[in-house]
OpenMM code with the backbone's topology and positions (N, CA, C; nanometers):
from openmm import Vec3, app, unit

residues = "MET ARG GLN VAL SER GLN SER THR TRP GLU PRO PRO ALA HIS GLY PRO CYS PRO GLN CYS GLY GLY SER GLY THR PHE ASN GLY VAL PHE HIS ARG SER PRO CYS ALA HIS CYS HIS GLY THR GLY TYR SER ALA ASP ASP GLY GLU ALA LEU PRO LEU GLU ASP LEU ILE VAL MET ILE SER ARG CYS ARG ASP HIS TRP ARG GLN ALA HIS ALA GLN LEU MET LYS VAL PRO GLY VAL ARG GLN ALA MET GLU GLN TYR GLN ALA ALA ARG GLN ALA GLU GLN GLU ARG GLU ALA MET GLY TYR GLY SER GLY ARG TYR GLN GLY ASP".split()
positions = [
    Vec3(3.4081, 5.7944, -8.2039),
    Vec3(3.3604, 5.7273, -8.0470),
    Vec3(3.2213, 5.8555, -8.0756),
    Vec3(3.1373, 5.7927, -8.0703),
    Vec3(2.9718, 5.8535, -8.1581),
    Vec3(2.9671, 5.9534, -8.0338),
    Vec3(2.8878, 6.0711, -8.0719),
    Vec3(2.8057, 6.2050, -8.0188),
    Vec3(2.7249, 6.1299, -7.9427),
    Vec3(2.6517, 6.1465, -7.7972),
    Vec3(2.5233, 6.1095, -7.8038),
    Vec3(2.4831, 6.2466, -7.6911),
    Vec3(2.3854, 6.3249, -7.6911),
    Vec3(2.2951, 6.4123, -7.6433),
    Vec3(2.2972, 6.3327, -7.5287),
    Vec3(2.2818, 6.4223, -7.3872),
    Vec3(2.2337, 6.3359, -7.3270),
    Vec3(2.0672, 6.3822, -7.2759),
    Vec3(1.9906, 6.4714, -7.3615),
    Vec3(1.8668, 6.4813, -7.3852),
    Vec3(1.7942, 6.3747, -7.4230),
    Vec3(1.8320, 6.2806, -7.4776),
    Vec3(1.7770, 6.2293, -7.6406),
    Vec3(1.8553, 6.0998, -7.6143),
    Vec3(1.8780, 6.1382, -7.4923),
    Vec3(1.9710, 5.9082, -7.4777),
    Vec3(1.8289, 5.8282, -7.4168),
    Vec3(1.9161, 5.7348, -7.4549),
    Vec3(1.8013, 5.6372, -7.3901),
    Vec3(1.8942, 5.5514, -7.3404),
    Vec3(1.8636, 5.4822, -7.1900),
    Vec3(1.9111, 5.4043, -7.1553),
    Vec3(1.9502, 5.2469, -7.1992),
    Vec3(2.0150, 5.1512, -7.2583),
    Vec3(2.0146, 5.0769, -7.2792),
    Vec3(1.9712, 4.9500, -7.2034),
    Vec3(1.9062, 4.8552, -7.2403),
    Vec3(1.8382, 4.7308, -7.1997),
    Vec3(1.9221, 4.6033, -7.1091),
    Vec3(1.9510, 4.6537, -7.0129),
    Vec3(2.0746, 4.6282, -6.9061),
    Vec3(1.9951, 4.5004, -6.8194),
    Vec3(2.1148, 4.4637, -6.7474),
    Vec3(2.1120, 4.3798, -6.5820),
    Vec3(2.2478, 4.3547, -6.5334),
    Vec3(2.1860, 4.2520, -6.4638),
    Vec3(2.3432, 4.2146, -6.3698),
    Vec3(2.4629, 4.1507, -6.5192),
    Vec3(2.5393, 4.1397, -6.4656),
    Vec3(2.7039, 4.0757, -6.5525),
    Vec3(2.7155, 3.9684, -6.5355),
    Vec3(2.6548, 3.8706, -6.5946),
    Vec3(2.7260, 3.7179, -6.5530),
    Vec3(2.8210, 3.6287, -6.5174),
    Vec3(2.9148, 3.7652, -6.5698),
    Vec3(3.0222, 3.7114, -6.4957),
    Vec3(3.0507, 3.7491, -6.3780),
    Vec3(3.0409, 3.8744, -6.3408),
    Vec3(3.0437, 3.8921, -6.1714),
    Vec3(2.9385, 3.9436, -6.0889),
    Vec3(2.7903, 3.8454, -6.1358),
    Vec3(2.7142, 3.8564, -6.0495),
    Vec3(2.6493, 3.9838, -6.0441),
    Vec3(2.6867, 4.1199, -6.1110),
    Vec3(2.6909, 4.2427, -6.1228),
    Vec3(2.6868, 4.3589, -5.9662),
    Vec3(2.8088, 4.2135, -5.9556),
    Vec3(2.9271, 4.3216, -5.8059),
    Vec3(3.0178, 4.4110, -5.8349),
    Vec3(3.0309, 4.3392, -6.0146),
    Vec3(3.1646, 4.4376, -6.0723),
    Vec3(3.3079, 4.3918, -6.0274),
    Vec3(3.3476, 4.2580, -5.9369),
    Vec3(3.4559, 4.2766, -5.9312),
    Vec3(3.4537, 4.0712, -5.9380),
    Vec3(3.5672, 4.0074, -5.9652),
    Vec3(3.6414, 3.9200, -5.9531),
    Vec3(3.7270, 3.9123, -5.8504),
    Vec3(3.6480, 3.7770, -5.7669),
    Vec3(3.7043, 3.7612, -5.7222),
    Vec3(3.8322, 3.6032, -5.7469),
    Vec3(3.9500, 3.6153, -5.7217),
    Vec3(4.0036, 3.5198, -5.7991),
    Vec3(4.0206, 3.4861, -5.6632),
    Vec3(4.1827, 3.3850, -5.6430),
    Vec3(4.2366, 3.3136, -5.5185),
    Vec3(4.2424, 3.3408, -5.4219),
    Vec3(4.4033, 3.4213, -5.4567),
    Vec3(4.4787, 3.5793, -5.4035),
    Vec3(4.4414, 3.6707, -5.4026),
    Vec3(4.3703, 3.6863, -5.5107),
    Vec3(4.2892, 3.8250, -5.5087),
    Vec3(4.1896, 3.9248, -5.5472),
    Vec3(4.1493, 4.0276, -5.5590),
    Vec3(4.0114, 4.0659, -5.6099),
    Vec3(4.0825, 4.2038, -5.6776),
    Vec3(3.9930, 4.2078, -5.8366),
    Vec3(4.0789, 4.2614, -5.8914),
    Vec3(3.8721, 4.3013, -5.9722),
    Vec3(3.8731, 4.4724, -6.1382),
    Vec3(3.7402, 4.4927, -6.1355),
    Vec3(3.6894, 4.3807, -6.2293),
    Vec3(3.5904, 4.3244, -6.2756),
    Vec3(3.5356, 4.2131, -6.3892),
    Vec3(3.5830, 4.3401, -6.5205),
    Vec3(3.6978, 4.2208, -6.5832),
    Vec3(3.7255, 4.2910, -6.7128),
    Vec3(3.6102, 4.2987, -6.8256),
    Vec3(3.5028, 4.1146, -6.7681),
    Vec3(3.3502, 4.1436, -6.8888),
    Vec3(3.2758, 4.2959, -6.8770),
    Vec3(3.2355, 4.3189, -6.7949),
    Vec3(3.1615, 4.4874, -6.7630),
    Vec3(3.2481, 4.6004, -6.7567),
    Vec3(3.3846, 4.5895, -6.7337),
    Vec3(3.4465, 4.7091, -6.7091),
    Vec3(3.4368, 4.7715, -6.5270),
    Vec3(3.3897, 4.6428, -6.4714),
    Vec3(3.3903, 4.7076, -6.3420),
    Vec3(3.2403, 4.7341, -6.3075),
    Vec3(3.1678, 4.7632, -6.3873),
    Vec3(3.0814, 4.8747, -6.3526),
    Vec3(2.8939, 4.7628, -6.3104),
    Vec3(2.9163, 4.5869, -6.3406),
    Vec3(2.8157, 4.5021, -6.3257),
    Vec3(2.7084, 4.5039, -6.3960),
    Vec3(2.7101, 4.5612, -6.4650),
    Vec3(2.5690, 4.6135, -6.5799),
    Vec3(2.6687, 4.5038, -6.7035),
    Vec3(2.5120, 4.4700, -6.7413),
    Vec3(2.6372, 4.4002, -6.9010),
    Vec3(2.4463, 4.4074, -6.9271),
    Vec3(2.4238, 4.4203, -7.0990),
    Vec3(2.3565, 4.3960, -7.1812),
    Vec3(2.2170, 4.2493, -7.1441),
    Vec3(2.0875, 4.2812, -7.2159),
    Vec3(2.0207, 4.1667, -7.1732),
    Vec3(2.0862, 4.0420, -7.2147),
    Vec3(2.1331, 4.0206, -7.3781),
    Vec3(2.1852, 3.9101, -7.4134),
    Vec3(2.3341, 3.8746, -7.3543),
    Vec3(2.3291, 3.9442, -7.2160),
    Vec3(2.5244, 3.9118, -7.1657),
    Vec3(2.6395, 3.9810, -7.1894),
    Vec3(2.6085, 4.0501, -7.3360),
    Vec3(2.6869, 4.0590, -7.3810),
    Vec3(2.8004, 4.2894, -7.2705),
    Vec3(2.9213, 4.3126, -7.3641),
    Vec3(2.8871, 4.3861, -7.2335),
    Vec3(2.8641, 4.4586, -7.3083),
    Vec3(2.8546, 4.6591, -7.1680),
    Vec3(2.8053, 4.7694, -7.2833),
    Vec3(2.8888, 4.8390, -7.3162),
    Vec3(2.8361, 4.8858, -7.4398),
    Vec3(2.9426, 5.0111, -7.4650),
    Vec3(2.9899, 5.0410, -7.4207),
    Vec3(3.1490, 5.1588, -7.3896),
    Vec3(3.1715, 5.2189, -7.3233),
    Vec3(3.1105, 5.3786, -7.2682),
    Vec3(3.0277, 5.3983, -7.4350),
    Vec3(3.0196, 5.5286, -7.4436),
    Vec3(2.8380, 5.5413, -7.3165),
    Vec3(2.7774, 5.4289, -7.3401),
    Vec3(2.6808, 5.3754, -7.3003),
    Vec3(2.7179, 5.3547, -7.1014),
    Vec3(2.7807, 5.3337, -7.0667),
    Vec3(2.7991, 5.2483, -6.9309),
    Vec3(2.8687, 5.4836, -6.8813),
    Vec3(2.9333, 5.4782, -6.9634),
    Vec3(2.9943, 5.6501, -6.9167),
    Vec3(2.8129, 5.6904, -6.8764),
    Vec3(2.7593, 5.7505, -6.9599),
    Vec3(2.6223, 5.8098, -6.9305),
    Vec3(2.5217, 5.7928, -6.8364),
    Vec3(2.5277, 5.6137, -6.7973),
    Vec3(2.4524, 5.5783, -6.7033),
    Vec3(2.4877, 5.6117, -6.5590),
    Vec3(2.6527, 5.5857, -6.5832),
    Vec3(2.7216, 5.6009, -6.4230),
    Vec3(2.7082, 5.7440, -6.3761),
    Vec3(2.7060, 5.8312, -6.5351),
    Vec3(2.7258, 5.9729, -6.4452),
    Vec3(2.5797, 6.0418, -6.4190),
    Vec3(2.4898, 5.9149, -6.4901),
    Vec3(2.3297, 5.9682, -6.4323),
    Vec3(2.3434, 5.9520, -6.2874),
    Vec3(2.3973, 5.8429, -6.3259),
    Vec3(2.3585, 5.8100, -6.1091),
    Vec3(2.4185, 5.8385, -6.0489),
    Vec3(2.5376, 5.8455, -6.0618),
    Vec3(2.5469, 6.0058, -6.0102),
    Vec3(2.5300, 6.1084, -5.8707),
    Vec3(2.4907, 6.1536, -6.0324),
    Vec3(2.3739, 6.3555, -6.0578),
    Vec3(2.2556, 6.2750, -5.9509),
    Vec3(2.2181, 6.1645, -5.9548),
    Vec3(2.1387, 6.1329, -5.8856),
    Vec3(2.1320, 6.1213, -5.7502),
    Vec3(2.2314, 6.0843, -5.6914),
    Vec3(2.2730, 6.0760, -5.5659),
    Vec3(2.2587, 6.1866, -5.5385),
    Vec3(2.3695, 6.2755, -5.5988),
    Vec3(2.4321, 6.3833, -5.5532),
    Vec3(2.3150, 6.4681, -5.5359),
    Vec3(2.2213, 6.4580, -5.5742),
    Vec3(2.0590, 6.5441, -5.5551),
    Vec3(1.9994, 6.5033, -5.4278),
    Vec3(1.9964, 6.3457, -5.4595),
    Vec3(1.9496, 6.3045, -5.3153),
    Vec3(2.0214, 6.3706, -5.2145),
    Vec3(2.1701, 6.3143, -5.1763),
    Vec3(2.2364, 6.4217, -5.0827),
    Vec3(2.2215, 6.5605, -5.0439),
    Vec3(2.2168, 6.6243, -5.1032),
    Vec3(2.1992, 6.7638, -5.1452),
    Vec3(2.0289, 6.7791, -4.9991),
    Vec3(1.9498, 6.7053, -5.1086),
    Vec3(1.7700, 6.7132, -4.9814),
    Vec3(1.7621, 6.6900, -4.9201),
    Vec3(1.8698, 6.5927, -4.8899),
    Vec3(1.8456, 6.4927, -4.7351),
    Vec3(1.9058, 6.5944, -4.6470),
    Vec3(1.9649, 6.6716, -4.6848),
    Vec3(2.0798, 6.7552, -4.6145),
    Vec3(1.9493, 6.8837, -4.5478),
    Vec3(1.9345, 6.9343, -4.6776),
    Vec3(1.7751, 7.0056, -4.5924),
    Vec3(1.7321, 6.9712, -4.5503),
    Vec3(1.6977, 6.8967, -4.4797),
    Vec3(1.5546, 6.8359, -4.3772),
    Vec3(1.6579, 6.8830, -4.2332),
    Vec3(1.5568, 6.9008, -4.1686),
    Vec3(1.6012, 7.0098, -4.0252),
    Vec3(1.6936, 6.8712, -3.9425),
    Vec3(1.7595, 6.9394, -3.8792),
    Vec3(1.8129, 6.8355, -3.8332),
    Vec3(1.9370, 6.7464, -3.8601),
    Vec3(1.9328, 6.7112, -3.9871),
    Vec3(2.0097, 6.6241, -4.0725),
    Vec3(2.1836, 6.6449, -4.0828),
    Vec3(2.2043, 6.7437, -4.1116),
    Vec3(2.3361, 6.8212, -4.1228),
    Vec3(2.4009, 6.8262, -3.9249),
    Vec3(2.2896, 6.8529, -3.8452),
    Vec3(2.3389, 6.8462, -3.6742),
    Vec3(2.3313, 6.7265, -3.6914),
    Vec3(2.2979, 6.6441, -3.7181),
    Vec3(2.2655, 6.4377, -3.6826),
    Vec3(2.3802, 6.3840, -3.7114),
    Vec3(2.5245, 6.4548, -3.8011),
    Vec3(2.5968, 6.3893, -3.8653),
    Vec3(2.7451, 6.4927, -3.8185),
    Vec3(2.7094, 6.6228, -3.7860),
    Vec3(2.7740, 6.6502, -3.7322),
    Vec3(2.8388, 6.6063, -3.6128),
    Vec3(2.7428, 6.5567, -3.5407),
    Vec3(2.8088, 6.5306, -3.4146),
    Vec3(2.8172, 6.3521, -3.4065),
    Vec3(2.7468, 6.2750, -3.5429),
    Vec3(2.8317, 6.1485, -3.5938),
    Vec3(2.9401, 6.1808, -3.5323),
    Vec3(2.9831, 6.2524, -3.7054),
    Vec3(3.1376, 6.2983, -3.6605),
    Vec3(3.2574, 6.3624, -3.5987),
    Vec3(3.1900, 6.4603, -3.4953),
    Vec3(3.2543, 6.4752, -3.3504),
    Vec3(3.2670, 6.3715, -3.2439),
    Vec3(3.1520, 6.2724, -3.2753),
    Vec3(3.2139, 6.0988, -3.1710),
    Vec3(3.2978, 6.0373, -3.2256),
    Vec3(3.2805, 6.0545, -3.3691),
    Vec3(3.3977, 5.8696, -3.4811),
    Vec3(3.5174, 6.0167, -3.4012),
    Vec3(3.5439, 6.1410, -3.4195),
    Vec3(3.6756, 6.2013, -3.4532),
    Vec3(3.7420, 6.1485, -3.3034),
    Vec3(3.6276, 6.2003, -3.2154),
    Vec3(3.7254, 6.1346, -3.0496),
    Vec3(3.7175, 6.0169, -3.0430),
    Vec3(3.6159, 5.9423, -3.0632),
    Vec3(3.6474, 5.8130, -3.1195),
    Vec3(3.8257, 5.7280, -3.1660),
    Vec3(3.8089, 5.8035, -3.2487),
    Vec3(3.9881, 5.7496, -3.3106),
    Vec3(4.0599, 5.7936, -3.1849),
    Vec3(4.1032, 5.9563, -3.1851),
    Vec3(4.1057, 6.0290, -3.0762),
    Vec3(4.1920, 5.9185, -2.9502),
    Vec3(4.1009, 5.8772, -2.8977),
    Vec3(4.1074, 5.8423, -2.7906),
    Vec3(4.2009, 5.6655, -2.8065),
    Vec3(4.1298, 5.6092, -2.9096),
    Vec3(4.2813, 5.4989, -2.9467),
    Vec3(4.3654, 5.4675, -2.9778),
    Vec3(4.3717, 5.6259, -3.0202),
    Vec3(4.5179, 5.6696, -3.0875),
    Vec3(4.6585, 5.6967, -2.9457),
    Vec3(4.6263, 5.6679, -2.8613),
    Vec3(4.7064, 5.6757, -2.7682),
    Vec3(4.7711, 5.6600, -2.7569),
    Vec3(4.8221, 5.5341, -2.7665),
    Vec3(4.9363, 5.4812, -2.7484),
    Vec3(5.0089, 5.4095, -2.6468),
    Vec3(5.0728, 5.2965, -2.6725),
    Vec3(5.0862, 5.2485, -2.4619),
    Vec3(5.0628, 5.2852, -2.4133),
    Vec3(4.9929, 5.2225, -2.3075),
    Vec3(4.9481, 5.2528, -2.1867),
    Vec3(4.8704, 5.3823, -2.1744),
    Vec3(4.8684, 5.4257, -2.2538),
    Vec3(4.7868, 5.5488, -2.2467),
    Vec3(4.6124, 5.5150, -2.2358),
    Vec3(4.5231, 5.4510, -2.3234),
    Vec3(4.4126, 5.3546, -2.3590),
    Vec3(4.3347, 5.2828, -2.2309),
    Vec3(4.2548, 5.2041, -2.2887),
    Vec3(4.2570, 5.1522, -2.1814),
    Vec3(4.2672, 5.0576, -2.1569),
    Vec3(4.2104, 4.9734, -2.0251),
    Vec3(4.3028, 4.9101, -1.8843),
    Vec3(4.2700, 4.7969, -2.0709),
    Vec3(4.3334, 4.6692, -2.1074),
    Vec3(4.3217, 4.5591, -2.1529),
    Vec3(4.3229, 4.4278, -2.1011),
    Vec3(4.3649, 4.4531, -2.0337),
    Vec3(4.3793, 4.2940, -1.9348),
    Vec3(4.5844, 4.2502, -1.9583),
    Vec3(4.6063, 4.3034, -1.9653),
    Vec3(4.7554, 4.2511, -2.0822),
    Vec3(4.7880, 4.2397, -1.9106),
] * unit.nanometer
topology = app.Topology()
chain = topology.addChain("A")
for resn in residues:
    res = topology.addResidue(resn, chain)
    for name in ("N", "CA", "C"):
        topology.addAtom(name, app.Element.getBySymbol(name[0]), res)
């Protein structure tokens, strides 16, 4: 396995996988599984060949780091954390209300 420094690494030219259309999944008749051509990532080289795993790992980890930073910045915006907590509390209350069991929930018209 080749050693790559993340500071000098450049992403390869890539596009959507021609086998799965960039979704990363293969839809069979009775099942859904990760695409074997692109290793379930949805990325392939511009010529349609699969990207090496070393490049995929670095690409995906950079995407993950980008979204973690974006989430951290979003949580610093005033009011976002409180809105998220209110949404989670409302969602939990809804789940508890729906899980009351037979005869304890809403009238269903039966």
